[in-house]
ChimeraX commands (.cxc) that place a marker at each C-alpha (Angstrom):
marker #1 position 2.97,-20.64,12.84 radius 0.5
marker #1 position 6.34,-19.24,11.87 radius 0.5
marker #1 position 6.20,-16.45,9.32 radius 0.5
marker #1 position 8.92,-16.46,6.66 radius 0.5
marker #1 position 10.03,-12.96,5.75 radius 0.5
marker #1 position 11.32,-12.24,2.25 radius 0.5
marker #1 position 13.29,-9.18,1.28 radius 0.5
marker #1 position 12.16,-7.17,-1.72 radius 0.5
marker #1 position 15.48,-7.53,-3.53 radius 0.5
marker #1 position 16.45,-9.59,-6.54 radius 0.5
marker #1 position 14.08,-12.26,-7.75 radius 0.5
marker #1 position 12.11,-12.31,-4.48 radius 0.5
marker #1 position 10.38,-9.09,-5.51 radius 0.5
marker #1 position 8.73,-11.06,-8.33 radius 0.5
marker #1 position 6.55,-12.69,-5.65 radius 0.5
marker #1 position 4.55,-9.45,-5.53 radius 0.5
marker #1 position 1.30,-9.44,-7.52 radius 0.5
marker #1 position 0.49,-6.58,-9.90 radius 0.5
marker #1 position -0.91,-3.36,-8.39 radius 0.5
marker #1 position -4.40,-3.70,-6.98 radius 0.5
marker #1 position -7.35,-1.93,-8.65 radius 0.5
marker #1 position -7.27,1.72,-7.66 radius 0.5
marker #1 position -3.50,1.88,-7.16 radius 0.5
marker #1 position -3.11,3.62,-10.52 radius 0.5
marker #1 position -5.21,6.48,-9.18 radius 0.5
marker #1 position -4.14,6.59,-5.53 radius 0.5
marker #1 position -0.48,6.22,-4.67 radius 0.5
marker #1 position -1.52,5.90,-1.03 radius 0.5
marker #1 position -3.36,2.68,-1.88 radius 0.5
marker #1 position -0.28,1.23,-3.53 radius 0.5
marker #1 position 1.73,2.46,-0.55 radius 0.5
marker #1 position -0.56,0.64,1.89 radius 0.5
marker #1 position -0.09,-2.53,-0.15 radius 0.5
marker #1 position 3.71,-2.55,0.08 radius 0.5
marker #1 position 3.41,-5.17,2.82 radius 0.5
marker #1 position 2.14,-8.47,1.45 radius 0.5
marker #1 position 1.12,-11.79,2.96 radius 0.5
marker #1 position 1.95,-14.59,0.51 radius 0.5
marker #1 position 0.99,-18.28,0.39 radius 0.5
marker #1 position 3.16,-20.60,2.43 radius 0.5
marker #1 position 3.28,-18.28,5.48 radius 0.5
marker #1 position 5.61,-15.91,3.65 radius 0.5
marker #1 position 5.71,-12.15,3.97 radius 0.5
marker #1 position 7.11,-9.62,1.53 radius 0.5
marker #1 position 7.81,-6.02,2.50 radius 0.5
marker #1 position 8.66,-3.67,-0.36 radius 0.5
marker #1 position 9.93,-1.08,2.13 radius 0.5
marker #1 position 11.96,-3.44,4.30 radius 0.5
marker #1 position 15.33,-1.91,3.47 radius 0.5
marker #1 position 16.50,1.64,2.82 radius 0.5
marker #1 position 17.43,0.52,-0.70 radius 0.5
marker #1 position 14.01,-0.91,-1.53 radius 0.5
marker #1 position 12.19,2.02,0.10 radius 0.5
marker #1 position 14.25,4.41,-2.05 radius 0.5
marker #1 position 13.38,2.42,-5.16 radius 0.5
marker #1 position 9.66,2.54,-4.34 radius 0.5
marker #1 position 9.72,6.31,-3.87 radius 0.5
marker #1 position 11.64,6.87,-7.11 radius 0.5
marker #1 position 9.28,4.59,-9.06 radius 0.5
marker #1 position 6.30,6.57,-7.74 radius 0.5
marker #1 position 7.83,9.99,-8.53 radius 0.5
marker #1 position 8.24,10.82,-4.85 radius 0.5
marker #1 position 12.02,11.15,-4.85 radius 0.5
marker #1 position 14.72,12.09,-7.37 radius 0.5
marker #1 position 16.55,9.25,-9.09 radius 0.5
marker #1 position 19.76,9.99,-7.20 radius 0.5
marker #1 position 18.09,9.85,-3.77 radius 0.5
marker #1 position 19.71,7.74,-1.06 radius 0.5
marker #1 position 17.59,7.03,2.01 radius 0.5
marker #1 position 18.82,5.80,5.38 radius 0.5
marker #1 position 17.15,3.09,7.46 radius 0.5
marker #1 position 15.60,5.71,9.75 radius 0.5
marker #1 position 13.80,7.14,6.71 radius 0.5
marker #1 position 12.56,3.72,5.62 radius 0.5
marker #1 position 11.28,3.13,9.15 radius 0.5
marker #1 position 9.28,6.38,8.98 radius 0.5
marker #1 position 7.71,5.23,5.73 radius 0.5
marker #1 position 6.78,1.85,7.21 radius 0.5
marker #1 position 5.28,3.55,10.26 radius 0.5
marker #1 position 3.01,5.80,8.18 radius 0.5
marker #1 position 2.05,2.85,5.98 radius 0.5
marker #1 position 0.85,0.92,9.02 radius 0.5
marker #1 position -1.26,3.86,10.16 radius 0.5
marker #1 position -2.79,4.35,6.72 radius 0.5
marker #1 position -3.65,0.65,6.66 radius 0.5
marker #1 position -5.36,1.09,10.01 radius 0.5
marker #1 position -7.45,3.94,8.62 radius 0.5
marker #1 position -8.39,1.94,5.53 radius 0.5
marker #1 position -9.45,-1.00,7.71 radius 0.5
marker #1 position -11.56,1.20,9.98 radius 0.5
marker #1 position -13.25,2.82,6.97 radius 0.5
marker #1 position -14.10,-0.53,5.39 radius 0.5
marker #1 position -15.42,-1.94,8.68 radius 0.5
marker #1 position -17.31,1.28,9.53 radius 0.5
marker #1 position -15.38,1.63,12.79 radius 0.5
marker #1 position -14.08,4.81,14.48 radius 0.5
marker #1 position -10.77,5.97,13.03 radius 0.5
marker #1 position -7.88,5.17,15.42 radius 0.5
marker #1 position -6.52,8.28,17.14 radius 0.5
marker #1 position -2.89,7.25,16.55 radius 0.5
marker #1 position -3.54,6.82,12.84 radius 0.5
marker #1 position -5.24,10.21,12.54 radius 0.5
marker #1 position -2.38,11.86,14.40 radius 0.5
marker #1 position 0.23,10.21,12.17 radius 0.5
marker #1 position -1.46,11.30,8.95 radius 0.5
marker #1 position -2.00,14.85,10.19 radius 0.5
marker #1 position 1.61,15.10,11.34 radius 0.5
marker #1 position 2.76,13.98,7.90 radius 0.5
marker #1 position 0.45,16.48,6.20 radius 0.5
marker #1 position 2.07,19.37,8.03 radius 0.5
marker #1 position 5.69,18.21,7.89 radius 0.5
marker #1 position 6.46,19.62,4.43 radius 0.5
marker #1 position 5.37,22.65,2.39 radius 0.5
marker #1 position 2.21,21.83,0.46 radius 0.5
marker #1 position 2.55,24.70,-2.03 radius 0.5
marker #1 position 5.16,25.16,-4.75 radius 0.5
marker #1 position 7.45,28.02,-3.77 radius 0.5
marker #1 position 8.29,31.06,-5.90 radius 0.5
marker #1 position 11.87,31.16,-7.21 radius 0.5
marker #1 position 13.92,33.23,-9.65 radius 0.5
marker #1 position 17.04,32.55,-11.69 radius 0.5
marker #1 position 18.54,34.17,-14.83 radius 0.5
marker #1 position 17.51,31.30,-17.09 radius 0.5
marker #1 position 13.91,30.69,-16.00 radius 0.5
marker #1 position 13.09,34.02,-14.42 radius 0.5
marker #1 position 10.24,33.77,-11.94 radius 0.5
marker #1 position 8.98,30.22,-11.58 radius 0.5
marker #1 position 7.49,27.91,-8.98 radius 0.5
marker #1 position 9.08,24.71,-7.71 radius 0.5
marker #1 position 8.10,22.09,-5.20 radius 0.5
marker #1 position 10.90,22.27,-2.68 radius 0.5
marker #1 position 12.13,19.02,-1.22 radius 0.5
marker #1 position 15.89,19.18,-0.67 radius 0.5
marker #1 position 17.84,16.06,0.16 radius 0.5
marker #1 position 17.18,16.25,3.89 radius 0.5
marker #1 position 13.42,16.67,3.29 radius 0.5
marker #1 position 12.79,13.98,0.68 radius 0.5
marker #1 position 11.00,11.73,3.13 radius 0.5
marker #1 position 9.02,14.62,4.65 radius 0.5
marker #1 position 7.83,15.53,1.17 radius 0.5
marker #1 position 6.94,11.92,0.28 radius 0.5
marker #1 position 5.09,11.40,3.56 radius 0.5
marker #1 position 3.11,14.62,3.05 radius 0.5
marker #1 position 2.08,13.64,-0.47 radius 0.5
marker #1 position 1.08,10.11,0.58 radius 0.5
marker #1 position -0.83,11.39,3.61 radius 0.5
marker #1 position -2.74,13.90,1.48 radius 0.5
marker #1 position -3.53,11.20,-1.07 radius 0.5
marker #1 position -4.79,8.89,1.68 radius 0.5
marker #1 position -6.94,11.68,3.13 radius 0.5
marker #1 position -8.46,12.35,-0.31 radius 0.5
marker #1 position -9.22,8.66,-0.78 radius 0.5
marker #1 position -10.76,8.21,2.66 radius 0.5
marker #1 position -12.97,11.29,2.44 radius 0.5
marker #1 position -13.96,11.16,-1.23 radius 0.5
marker #1 position -16.63,9.24,-3.10 radius 0.5
marker #1 position -14.20,6.42,-3.91 radius 0.5
marker #1 position -14.12,5.49,-0.21 radius 0.5
marker #1 position -17.41,3.66,-0.74 radius 0.5
marker #1 position -15.61,1.29,-3.11 radius 0.5
marker #1 position -12.80,0.44,-0.71 radius 0.5
marker #1 position -12.44,-3.26,0.03 radius 0.5
marker #1 position -9.89,-5.78,1.23 radius 0.5
marker #1 position -8.91,-8.81,-0.84 radius 0.5
marker #1 position -10.83,-11.88,0.33 radius 0.5
marker #1 position -8.37,-14.45,-0.99 radius 0.5
marker #1 position -6.41,-15.78,2.00 radius 0.5
marker #1 position -3.75,-15.00,3.02 radius 0.5
marker #1 position -3.77,-11.78,0.98 radius 0.5
marker #1 position -5.02,-8.67,2.76 radius 0.5
marker #1 position -4.32,-6.04,0.12 radius 0.5
marker #1 position -6.66,-3.10,-0.25 radius 0.5
marker #1 position -8.42,-2.27,-3.51 radius 0.5
marker #1 position -11.18,-0.22,-5.08 radius 0.5
marker #1 position -13.98,-2.45,-6.30 radius 0.5
marker #1 position -14.48,-2.14,-10.06 radius 0.5
marker #1 position -17.89,-3.77,-9.65 radius 0.5
marker #1 position -20.06,-5.00,-6.77 radius 0.5
marker #1 position -18.94,-8.62,-7.06 radius 0.5
marker #1 position -15.22,-7.89,-7.10 radius 0.5
marker #1 position -13.67,-9.66,-4.11 radius 0.5
marker #1 position -10.02,-10.06,-5.14 radius 0.5
marker #1 position -7.13,-7.73,-5.83 radius 0.5
marker #1 position -5.67,-9.69,-8.75 radius 0.5
marker #1 position -6.29,-12.57,-11.15 radius 0.5
marker #1 position -3.79,-14.59,-9.11 radius 0.5
marker #1 position -5.81,-14.15,-5.94 radius 0.5
marker #1 position -9.08,-14.87,-7.74 radius 0.5
marker #1 position -7.71,-18.11,-9.17 radius 0.5
marker #1 position -6.40,-19.15,-5.75 radius 0.5
marker #1 position -9.76,-18.45,-4.10 radius 0.5
marker #1 position -11.68,-20.40,-6.75 radius 0.5
marker #1 position -9.27,-23.31,-6.45 radius 0.5
marker #1 position -9.69,-23.32,-2.67 radius 0.5
marker #1 position -13.48,-23.35,-3.00 radius 0.5
marker #1 position -13.34,-26.19,-5.53 radius 0.5
marker #1 position -11.09,-28.18,-3.21 radius 0.5
marker #1 position -13.46,-27.58,-0.28 radius 0.5
marker #1 position -16.44,-28.78,-2.36 radius 0.5
marker #1 position -14.60,-31.96,-3.36 radius 0.5
marker #1 position -13.60,-32.59,0.25 radius 0.5
marker #1 position -17.19,-32.04,1.38 radius 0.5
marker #1 position -18.44,-34.40,-1.31 radius 0.5
marker #1 position -16.00,-37.10,-0.26 radius 0.5
marker #1 position -17.02,-36.60,3.36 radius 0.5
marker #1 position -20.72,-36.90,2.54 radius 0.5
marker #1 position -20.11,-40.06,0.49 radius 0.5
marker #1 position -18.03,-41.62,3.25 radius 0.5
marker #1 position -20.71,-40.94,5.87 radius 0.5
marker #1 position -23.25,-42.98,3.85 radius 0.5
marker #1 position -21.12,-46.11,3.65 radius 0.5
marker link #1:1,2 radius 0.2
marker link #1:2,3 radius 0.2
marker link #1:3,4 radius 0.2
marker link #1:4,5 radius 0.2
marker link #1:5,6 radius 0.2
marker link #1:6,7 radius 0.2
marker link #1:7,8 radius 0.2
marker link #1:8,9 radius 0.2
marker link #1:9,10 radius 0.2
marker link #1:10,11 radius 0.2
marker link #1:11,12 radius 0.2
marker link #1:12,13 radius 0.2
marker link #1:13,14 radius 0.2
marker link #1:14,15 radius 0.2
marker link #1:15,16 radius 0.2
marker link #1:16,17 radius 0.2
marker link #1:17,18 radius 0.2
marker link #1:18,19 radius 0.2
marker link #1:19,20 radius 0.2
marker link #1:20,21 radius 0.2
marker link #1:21,22 radius 0.2
marker link #1:22,23 radius 0.2
marker link #1:23,24 radius 0.2
marker link #1:24,25 radius 0.2
marker link #1:25,26 radius 0.2
marker link #1:26,27 radius 0.2
marker link #1:27,28 radius 0.2
marker link #1:28,29 radius 0.2
marker link #1:29,30 radius 0.2
marker link #1:30,31 radius 0.2
marker link #1:31,32 radius 0.2
marker link #1:32,33 radius 0.2
marker link #1:33,34 radius 0.2
marker link #1:34,35 radius 0.2
marker link #1:35,36 radius 0.2
marker link #1:36,37 radius 0.2
marker link #1:37,38 radius 0.2
marker link #1:38,39 radius 0.2
marker link #1:39,40 radius 0.2
marker link #1:40,41 radius 0.2
marker link #1:41,42 radius 0.2
marker link #1:42,43 radius 0.2
marker link #1:43,44 radius 0.2
marker link #1:44,45 radius 0.2
marker link #1:45,46 radius 0.2
marker link #1:46,47 radius 0.2
marker link #1:47,48 radius 0.2
marker link #1:48,49 radius 0.2
marker link #1:49,50 radius 0.2
marker link #1:50,51 radius 0.2
marker link #1:51,52 radius 0.2
marker link #1:52,53 radius 0.2
marker link #1:53,54 radius 0.2
marker link #1:54,55 radius 0.2
marker link #1:55,56 radius 0.2
marker link #1:56,57 radius 0.2
marker link #1:57,58 radius 0.2
marker link #1:58,59 radius 0.2
marker link #1:59,60 radius 0.2
marker link #1:60,61 radius 0.2
marker link #1:61,62 radius 0.2
marker link #1:62,63 radius 0.2
marker link #1:63,64 radius 0.2
marker link #1:64,65 radius 0.2
marker link #1:65,66 radius 0.2
marker link #1:66,67 radius 0.2
marker link #1:67,68 radius 0.2
marker link #1:68,69 radius 0.2
marker link #1:69,70 radius 0.2
marker link #1:70,71 radius 0.2
marker link #1:71,72 radius 0.2
marker link #1:72,73 radius 0.2
marker link #1:73,74 radius 0.2
marker link #1:74,75 radius 0.2
marker link #1:75,76 radius 0.2
marker link #1:76,77 radius 0.2
marker link #1:77,78 radius 0.2
marker link #1:78,79 radius 0.2
marker link #1:79,80 radius 0.2
marker link #1:80,81 radius 0.2
marker link #1:81,82 radius 0.2
marker link #1:82,83 radius 0.2
marker link #1:83,84 radius 0.2
marker link #1:84,85 radius 0.2
marker link #1:85,86 radius 0.2
marker link #1:86,87 radius 0.2
marker link #1:87,88 radius 0.2
marker link #1:88,89 radius 0.2
marker link #1:89,90 radius 0.2
marker link #1:90,91 radius 0.2
marker link #1:91,92 radius 0.2
marker link #1:92,93 radius 0.2
marker link #1:93,94 radius 0.2
marker link #1:94,95 radius 0.2
marker link #1:95,96 radius 0.2
marker link #1:96,97 radius 0.2
marker link #1:97,98 radius 0.2
marker link #1:98,99 radius 0.2
marker link #1:99,100 radius 0.2
marker link #1:100,101 radius 0.2
marker link #1:101,102 radius 0.2
marker link #1:102,103 radius 0.2
marker link #1:103,104 radius 0.2
marker link #1:104,105 radius 0.2
marker link #1:105,106 radius 0.2
marker link #1:106,107 radius 0.2
marker link #1:107,108 radius 0.2
marker link #1:108,109 radius 0.2
marker link #1:109,110 radius 0.2
marker link #1:110,111 radius 0.2
marker link #1:111,112 radius 0.2
marker link #1:112,113 radius 0.2
marker link #1:113,114 radius 0.2
marker link #1:114,115 radius 0.2
marker link #1:115,116 radius 0.2
marker link #1:116,117 radius 0.2
marker link #1:117,118 radius 0.2
marker link #1:118,119 radius 0.2
marker link #1:119,120 radius 0.2
marker link #1:120,121 radius 0.2
marker link #1:121,122 radius 0.2
marker link #1:122,123 radius 0.2
marker link #1:123,124 radius 0.2
marker link #1:124,125 radius 0.2
marker link #1:125,126 radius 0.2
marker link #1:126,127 radius 0.2
marker link #1:127,128 radius 0.2
marker link #1:128,129 radius 0.2
marker link #1:129,130 radius 0.2
marker link #1:130,131 radius 0.2
marker link #1:131,132 radius 0.2
marker link #1:132,133 radius 0.2
marker link #1:133,134 radius 0.2
marker link #1:134,135 radius 0.2
marker link #1:135,136 radius 0.2
marker link #1:136,137 radius 0.2
marker link #1:137,138 radius 0.2
marker link #1:138,139 radius 0.2
marker link #1:139,140 radius 0.2
marker link #1:140,141 radius 0.2
marker link #1:141,142 radius 0.2
marker link #1:142,143 radius 0.2
marker link #1:143,144 radius 0.2
marker link #1:144,145 radius 0.2
marker link #1:145,146 radius 0.2
marker link #1:146,147 radius 0.2
marker link #1:147,148 radius 0.2
marker link #1:148,149 radius 0.2
marker link #1:149,150 radius 0.2
marker link #1:150,151 radius 0.2
marker link #1:151,152 radius 0.2
marker link #1:152,153 radius 0.2
marker link #1:153,154 radius 0.2
marker link #1:154,155 radius 0.2
marker link #1:155,156 radius 0.2
marker link #1:156,157 radius 0.2
marker link #1:157,158 radius 0.2
marker link #1:158,159 radius 0.2
marker link #1:159,160 radius 0.2
marker link #1:160,161 radius 0.2
marker link #1:161,162 radius 0.2
marker link #1:162,163 radius 0.2
marker link #1:163,164 radius 0.2
marker link #1:164,165 radius 0.2
marker link #1:165,166 radius 0.2
marker link #1:166,167 radius 0.2
marker link #1:167,168 radius 0.2
marker link #1:168,169 radius 0.2
marker link #1:169,170 radius 0.2
marker link #1:170,171 radius 0.2
marker link #1:171,172 radius 0.2
marker link #1:172,173 radius 0.2
marker link #1:173,174 radius 0.2
marker link #1:174,175 radius 0.2
marker link #1:175,176 radius 0.2
marker link #1:176,177 radius 0.2
marker link #1:177,178 radius 0.2
marker link #1:178,179 radius 0.2
marker link #1:179,180 radius 0.2
marker link #1:180,181 radius 0.2
marker link #1:181,182 radius 0.2
marker link #1:182,183 radius 0.2
marker link #1:183,184 radius 0.2
marker link #1:184,185 radius 0.2
marker link #1:185,186 radius 0.2
marker link #1:186,187 radius 0.2
marker link #1:187,188 radius 0.2
marker link #1:188,189 radius 0.2
marker link #1:189,190 radius 0.2
marker link #1:190,191 radius 0.2
marker link #1:191,192 radius 0.2
marker link #1:192,193 radius 0.2
marker link #1:193,194 radius 0.2
marker link #1:194,195 radius 0.2
marker link #1:195,196 radius 0.2
marker link #1:196,197 radius 0.2
marker link #1:197,198 radius 0.2
marker link #1:198,199 radius 0.2
marker link #1:199,200 radius 0.2
marker link #1:200,201 radius 0.2
marker link #1:201,202 radius 0.2
marker link #1:202,203 radius 0.2
marker link #1:203,204 radius 0.2
marker link #1:204,205 radius 0.2
marker link #1:205,206 radius 0.2
marker link #1:206,207 radius 0.2
marker link #1:207,208 radius 0.2
marker link #1:208,209 radius 0.2
marker link #1:209,210 radius 0.2
marker link #1:210,211 radius 0.2
view
């Protein structure tokens, strides 16, 4: 089946559902969900272009508002996202963590300074700043997202990790209760409608077989 790819620019970005439960607490969860499977064999990638990747980083306080990323930077973001998704999937399925995914997260963790550095100027005197100059914006963002993913995967919230069960969506979420199976109202409505349709089809099939 041919997959239709949509760019995350203009009105096409409105195809994206609201953030999944848990994304307000873990930016890494929202990061993992920047690739979306939509009904009708469509796919939306919120990091597909340098422009959209820049916008996502700015909106999540991971880059200054005047940042300008190149495609190579966007590609690095997409690569880490795929590895974080692999780790989330392995954690949910209770499978061994993929070596490539572990290596990618650890590389990102060590690519940028984790501590705020000590600086001095005549106005502020001694103060600490998180250094991420223009050529290290992506390194900084990757380090923050990798650390956030590591905290999620090793903390108590990892027990609440789940994947949306409303096809074709495969977004990750934190269950707010044991019976939560969907990442959004939209997905829940679609799943209920699909079940209702299946029941009607089954009923019609059963009736037809008795004729």
